[in-house]
C-alpha positions in Angstrom: 1.2 -9.1 8.3 2.5 -9.4 11.9 1.5 -6.3 14.0 2.7 -5.1 17.4 1.2 -8.0 19.5 2.6 -10.7 17.2 6.1 -9.1 17.0 6.2 -8.6 20.8 5.3 -12.2 21.4 8.2 -13.2 19.2 10.5 -10.7 20.9 9.6 -12.0 24.4 10.1 -15.6 23.3 13.5 -14.9 21.9 14.8 -12.8 24.8 15.7 -15.5 27.3 17.2 -17.7 24.6 19.4 -15.2 22.8 20.4 -12.7 25.5 24.0 -13.5 26.4 24.3 -16.2 23.7 27.2 -16.4 21.3 26.7 -17.1 17.6 28.6 -20.3 16.7 27.7 -20.3 13.0 25.5 -18.7 10.4 23.9 -20.4 7.4 22.3 -18.0 4.9 20.5 -20.3 2.5 18.6 -17.7 0.5 20.0 -14.2 -0.3 16.4 -12.9 -0.7 16.3 -13.0 3.1 19.1 -10.4 3.3 17.8 -7.8 0.9 18.0 -5.1 3.6 21.6 -6.1 4.7 24.2 -3.7 3.2 26.4 -6.6 2.0 26.5 -10.1 0.6 25.4 -13.3 2.4 29.0 -14.0 3.0 29.5 -10.6 4.7 26.4 -11.3 6.9 27.8 -14.7 8.0 31.3 -13.3 8.6 30.2 -10.3 10.6 27.8 -12.2 12.8 29.8 -15.3 13.5 31.3 -15.2 17.0 29.3 -12.2 18.2 27.3 -12.2 21.4 23.7 -11.0 21.6 23.2 -8.4 24.3 19.4 -8.3 24.3 16.2 -7.9 22.3 14.1 -4.8 21.5 11.0 -3.8 19.6 9.4 -0.6 18.3 6.0 -1.1 16.7 6.4 -3.9 14.2 10.2 -3.7 14.1 12.3 -6.2 16.1 16.1 -6.2 16.7 18.6 -8.3 18.5 21.3 -6.0 19.9 25.0 -7.1 19.7 27.6 -6.6 22.3 30.0 -3.9 21.2 33.3 -4.7 19.6 36.2 -2.2 19.7 36.5 -2.0 15.9 32.8 -1.4 15.4 30.1 1.0 16.7 27.0 -0.3 18.3 25.1 -2.7 16.0 22.0 -5.0 16.0 20.5 -7.7 13.9 17.4 -6.0 12.4 14.5 -8.4 11.9 11.8 -7.5 9.3 9.2 -10.2 9.5 7.4 -8.9 6.4 4.2 -10.7 5.6 5.0 -14.2 6.7 8.4 -14.1 8.5 8.9 -16.4 11.5 11.7 -16.5 14.1 11.8 -20.1 15.5 13.8 -21.7 18.3 14.9 -25.2 17.5 17.2 -27.9 19.0 20.7 -28.0 17.4 20.7 -30.2 14.4 16.9 -30.1 14.0 15.7 -30.7 10.4 15.3 -27.7 8.2 12.0 -25.9 8.4 9.7 -25.5 5.5 10.6 -22.1 3.9 13.8 -21.8 6.0 16.0 -19.0 4.8 18.6 -18.4 7.5 19.8 -20.4 10.5 21.9 -19.3 13.4 23.7 -21.7 15.7 24.0 -20.2 19.1 25.3 -21.2 22.5 23.8 -19.8 25.7 25.7 -19.9 29.0 22.7 -21.4 30.8 20.6 -23.1 28.1 23.4 -24.6 26.0 23.2 -24.8 22.2 20.1 -23.8 20.2 19.2 -23.0 16.6 17.5 -19.7 15.7 15.7 -20.2 12.4 14.3 -17.4 10.1 11.6 -18.9 7.9 9.6 -16.9 5.4 7.1 -18.3 3.0 6.5 -15.2 0.9 10.1 -13.9 1.1 9.2 -10.3 2.0 11.0 -10.4 5.3 14.7 -9.9 5.9 17.5 -9.9 8.4 20.2 -7.2 8.4 23.1 -6.1 10.5 22.4 -2.4 11.1 24.2 0.3 13.1 22.4 1.7 16.2 22.0 5.4 16.4 20.9 7.7 19.2 17.2 8.3 19.6 16.0 11.9 19.0 14.3 12.2 22.4 17.0 10.5 24.4 14.6 7.7 25.6 15.0 4.0 25.1 15.0 3.0 21.5 12.4 0.3 21.9 10.6 -1.9 24.4 12.9 -4.5 26.0 16.1 -2.5 26.0 16.8 0.7 28.0 19.6 1.9 25.8 18.7 5.2 23.9 19.6 3.6 20.6 17.6 2.5 17.6 18.6 0.8 14.4 19.1 3.2 11.5 16.5 1.4 9.5 13.9 1.9 12.2 14.8 5.5 13.1 11.9 7.0 11.0 9.3 4.9 12.8 7.2 6.6 15.4 6.8 5.2 18.9 3.9 2.8 19.5 1.1 3.3 22.0 2.5 0.8 24.5 5.9 2.4 24.6 6.5 4.2 27.9 8.0 7.1 26.0 4.9 7.5 23.7 3.9 11.2 23.6 0.1 11.4 23.7 0.1 15.1 23.1 2.3 14.8 20.0 -0.1 12.1 18.7 -3.1 14.4 19.1 -1.3 17.2 17.4 -0.3 15.0 14.5 -3.9 13.8 14.0 -5.1 17.5 14.0 -3.0 18.2 10.9 -4.2 15.2 8.9 -6.9 15.5 6.3 -7.0 11.8 5.6 -9.5 9.3 7.1 -8.5 8.4 10.7 -7.9 4.7 9.8 -5.4 5.7 7.2 -3.6 7.8 9.7 -3.5 5.0 12.3 -1.8 2.8 9.7 0.9 5.5 9.0 3.9 4.2 10.9 5.5 7.6 10.9 2.5 8.9 13.0 2.1 5.9 15.4 3.6 2.5 14.9 2.5 -1.1 15.5 -1.1 -0.7 14.3 -2.1 -2.7 11.3 -5.4 -3.4 9.6 -6.8 -5.8 12.2 -6.2 -3.7 15.2 -7.2 -0.5 13.6 -10.6 -2.0 12.7 -11.0 -3.3 16.3 -10.0 -0.1 18.0 -12.2 2.0 15.8 -15.2 -0.3 16.4 -14.5 -0.1 20.2 -14.3 3.7 20.1 -17.4 4.0 17.8 -15.4 6.0 15.2 -16.1 5.5 11.5 -12.8 4.6 9.7 -13.3 7.4 7.1 -13.8 10.2 9.6 -11.2 12.9 8.9 -8.5 12.7 11.5 -8.4 16.5 11.9 -12.2 16.6 12.6 -12.0 14.3 15.7 -12.5 16.2 18.9 -9.9 15.8 21.7 -12.3 13.6 23.7 -12.8 11.2 20.7 -9.0 11.1 20.1 -8.4 10.2 23.8 -11.1 7.5 23.7 -9.6 6.1 20.4 -6.1 6.0 21.9 -7.4 4.2 25.0 -9.2 1.6 22.9 -6.1 1.1 20.7 -4.1 0.4 23.8 -6.7 -1.9 25.2 -7.0 -3.9 22.0 -3.2 -4.3 21.6 -2.9 -5.3 25.3 -5.6 -7.9 25.0 -4.2 -9.3 21.7 -0.8 -9.5 23.3 -2.2 -11.4 26.3 -3.8 -13.9 23.9 -0.6 -14.5 21.9 -1.6 -12.4 18.9 -3.9 -13.2 16.0 -3.4 -16.2 13.8 -5.6 -16.9 10.7 -3.2 -19.4 9.2 0.2 -21.0 9.8 2.1 -17.9 8.7 2.1 -16.3 12.2 3.4 -18.4 15.0 5.5 -17.8 18.1 9.1 -19.0 18.5 7.8 -22.5 19.5 5.5 -22.7 16.4 2.3 -22.1 18.3 -0.6 -19.9 17.0 -2.1 -17.0 18.8 -5.9 -17.1 19.6 -7.0 -13.4 19.6 -8.9 -14.3 16.4 -11.7 -15.6 18.7 -12.0 -12.2 20.4 -12.5 -10.1 17.2 -15.5 -7.8 17.2 -15.3 -6.3 13.7 -12.4 -7.5 11.6 -13.3 -10.3 9.2 -16.9 -10.5 10.5 -18.8 -8.6 7.7 -22.3 -9.9 7.4 -22.5 -11.0 11.0 -24.3 -9.1 13.7 -22.5 -6.4 15.5 -21.8 -7.6 19.1 -23.0 -4.2 20.4 -26.2 -3.4 18.4 -27.0 -6.6 16.5 -27.1 -4.9 13.1 -24.9 -6.4 10.3 -21.3 -5.5 10.1 -20.0 -4.4 6.7 -16.8 -4.5 4.7 -15.6 -1.7 2.4 -12.6 -1.8 0.2 -9.6 0.1 1.6 -6.1 0.3 0.1 -6.2 -3.2 -1.4 -7.6 -4.5 1.8 -10.8 -3.9 3.6 -12.3 -2.0 6.5 -14.8 -3.8 8.8 -17.2 -1.7 10.8 -20.7 -1.2 12.0 -22.5 1.5 10.0 -25.0 2.1 12.9 -22.5 2.3 15.8 -19.8 4.0 13.8 -21.6 6.7 12.0 -19.5 9.0 9.9 -19.2 12.6 11.2 
């Protein structure tokens, strides 16, 4: 599933192409790609056609394309849920249909001319939706990429991510102190901190030398600060390397894969030597997935 680095790579790729562009037409080929839209496929097409994109924003794993205000409507955005395998691709106008293409937007940019924005999704867990923008509770920017203190209603319950300038480190520490779950489970809770999935949780915990089943409330402040620093470092490095691609399901807007998979220290490397101590890494079942860690470097408290 795309995590913060992958979604940010997509947002950054879309931004120069869609900001200021007008929607010339909408083709919704598959209603399953509009499950979160409060209306029919025809409603989605009608409400989006002729609108102008004002910018792009992201909070954690959530991406949205803001729309310029219209007098008859309040502030709105196209909410993009990538799900497990969703892709937002930029193509030339009239380009052949993509494999697993669900929705296509024909747009015209004042500088770049006409383009096609394609939403493709192999596993059909992703969705687009026109969603109202509501004020943020803290008055800060709703997400990275847009200074407006507005966030889509569907993402309002999502906590800020560690790379967000408005992320409250003290609040994060206080939330961890109340949790009796294992720290990895808390890192994956998008209402506590957003953008972190299985891959980057394993990598950050390995870097911080914290066992994934250590109770969050038992972590001392120094360990929490070290863990948060490693989370940020891992996310920043993955972002610089274009995200993590294990197959063709995650690509950027030009269809290119990320290469952070070559920098992984723990995730997916069970049975191989720990890069730090040389002892074998292990994998344990975790919530229908797996946790990868070094039992020597990451001893459970």
